[in-house]
C-alpha positions as CSV (number, residue, x, y, z in Angstrom):
1,M,0.0,0.0,0.0
2,N,1.3,3.5,-0.8
3,L,2.0,5.8,2.0
4,F,0.6,9.4,2.2
5,F,3.4,11.9,2.2
6,P,4.9,13.8,3.9
7,I,6.1,11.4,6.5
8,L,6.6,12.9,9.9
9,I,9.4,11.4,12.0
10,Y,9.2,12.0,15.8
11,E,12.4,11.2,17.7
12,K,11.3,10.1,21.2
13,D,14.5,10.9,23.1
14,D,15.0,14.5,22.2
15,K,11.5,15.2,20.9
16,S,12.8,16.3,17.5
17,I,10.5,16.3,14.5
18,Y,11.4,15.8,10.8
19,L,9.1,16.2,7.9
20,C,10.1,14.1,4.9
21,F,8.6,14.4,1.4
22,T,10.4,11.3,0.0
23,M,11.6,8.0,1.3
24,S,15.1,9.1,0.5
25,E,14.7,11.9,3.1
26,V,13.4,9.3,5.6
27,Y,16.4,7.1,5.0
28,S,18.8,10.0,5.4
29,I,17.4,10.9,8.8
30,A,16.5,7.6,10.4
31,E,19.6,5.6,11.1
32,I,19.0,1.8,11.1
33,Y,20.5,1.4,14.7
34,D,17.9,3.9,16.0
35,V,15.1,2.3,14.0
36,E,16.0,-1.1,15.5
37,D,16.0,0.5,19.0
38,S,12.5,2.1,18.4
39,V,13.9,5.6,18.8
40,Y,11.4,7.0,16.2
41,L,7.7,7.1,15.6
42,F,6.7,7.5,12.0
43,Y,3.4,9.0,10.9
44,D,1.9,9.6,7.5
45,A,0.3,12.8,6.3
46,K,-3.1,11.7,7.6
47,G,-1.8,11.0,11.1
48,F,-1.7,7.2,10.9
49,L,1.1,5.6,12.9
50,L,3.4,3.6,10.7
51,Q,5.4,0.5,11.6
52,T,9.0,-0.3,10.6
53,N,9.9,-3.5,8.9
54,I,13.6,-4.5,8.9
55,D,14.8,-7.1,6.4
56,S,17.7,-9.5,6.7
57,N,20.1,-6.9,5.0
58,R,19.3,-4.4,7.8
59,K,17.3,-2.2,5.5
60,F,14.0,-0.9,6.7
61,S,10.7,0.0,5.1
62,L,7.5,1.6,6.4
63,S,4.0,0.2,6.3
64,Y,0.6,0.7,7.9
65,K,-0.1,-1.0,11.2
66,Y,-3.3,-3.1,11.2
67,P,-5.6,-2.1,12.5
68,K,-4.7,1.4,11.5
69,S,-3.9,3.5,14.5
70,K,-4.7,7.2,14.4
71,D,-4.2,9.5,17.3
72,V,-4.1,12.9,15.7
73,D,-4.6,14.8,19.0
74,T,-1.4,13.4,20.4
75,L,0.5,13.9,17.2
76,I,-0.7,17.6,17.0
77,S,0.3,18.1,20.6
78,H,3.9,16.8,19.9
79,I,4.2,19.0,16.8
80,K,3.0,22.2,18.5
81,Q,5.4,21.7,21.4
82,Y,8.2,21.2,19.0
83,I,7.3,24.2,16.9
84,H,7.1,26.6,19.9
85,A,10.4,25.2,21.4
86,Y,12.6,24.8,18.4
87,I,11.5,26.4,15.2
88,P,12.1,30.1,14.5
89,E,9.7,31.8,12.2
90,D,10.8,30.5,8.8
91,E,9.8,28.2,5.9
92,E,10.2,25.0,8.0
93,K,7.8,26.3,10.6
94,N,5.3,27.1,8.0
95,K,5.5,23.5,6.6
96,L,4.9,22.0,10.0
97,I,1.9,24.4,10.6
98,E,0.5,23.4,7.2
99,F,0.9,19.7,8.2
100,I,-1.1,20.3,11.4
101,I,-3.9,22.1,9.5
102,N,-4.1,19.2,7.1
103,L,-4.3,16.7,10.0
104,E,-7.0,18.6,11.8
105,N,-9.0,18.8,8.6
106,S,-8.6,15.1,7.8
107,G,-10.1,14.1,11.1
């Protein structure tokens, strides 16, 4: 099944958030060691939590968990905390705000 982009990566330990518009961007941010240690949560553009699948070559892919799990309120809360704490007023902040608006409207 195709994923809805952008993919939002939430790093649990330092509460960082990354917005990825391609799988190449996801792979450049999420290191396999951290994926194996469940350091990240991955969400699609509609707020669905994604699962990681690691193959025998230690490459990972993302897919939907079944049943699909959607907790938009928690995701929006994480994003808002991150925005106010870390992001200055710039283009990246505007992308995250747009992501939140789309999540709220999909609900």
